[in-house]
N, C-alpha and C positions, 0 to 999 in steps of 0.2 A: 785655343784662345787667340784673339787678334789684338795687336797693339800697333800704335803709330810710333815710329822712332824718328826723332829729330836729331840730325847729325850736327855736332858741335866740334869746333876745331881743337879744343883742349878741355881738360877736366875743369879748369877754372871757368871757362865759358859755359860749360854744361851746368856747373853749380849756379852760375848767375841765371841761367834759364830756369833751373829748378826753383830758385828763390822767387823769380817773377811769377811763375806758375802757381807756387804756393800762396802768393798774395791774393790770387783770384780764386783760390779753392781747388785748383787742379793738382791732384796727386801725381807724382812722377818718380821714376827711378833712374839712376845714372849707371851706365856700365860702358866698358871699353868697346869700341866698334870693331867688329871682325875685320881682319885685314883685307878681305875681298870686297868690302863695301867702300873703301876709300883708299886713296893714294897718299893721304896726309901722314900716315905713319902712326900718330898717337891721337887719333880722334876718339871722341866719346859720343854715346847716344843717350838721349833723354827719352825714356819710354813713358807714353801716356795712353789712355784709353782712346780709341778712335772717335768716340762720342765727344771728346774734349778738344779735338784738333781745331775746329772752327773758332772756338774761343781763344785757344792758345796762340795761334798765329798772329792775330792783330796785337795781342798783348806783348808778344816777343818783339814784334817789329817796332812798336811804340817805345820799348825799352832799348832799342838799338841792338837787339839780339836775334836778328833774322837768321833762320836756319840755313845751313849750306845745302842740305838735301833732306828729304823726308822719305821714309820707307814704311811700308805696311809689313808687319811680321805675322805670319800664320804658321804656327808650329816652328819649325826650323828654317822656313823659307822666307826670303826677303824680297819685296817688290818695290821698286822706286815709284813714288807717287809724283805725278806731274801736276803742278799747280798753275 
């Protein structure tokens, strides 16, 4: 299964992202980012369906919650998405 992962700098930031996404009906999950994806140390990922990314990004930017990076997850592989 594929997911888009939105990198947030902290769990609080990820929770704010999740709340903004919930308000527009996008379901998401939060989990700690694997260490090899970031040098921030304690970053978190907000996981959404790839179908929701186009609606999620403008919503997050309007809320001042622009993502640090975005990854596509396929199984256990992560690929950075260039926007």
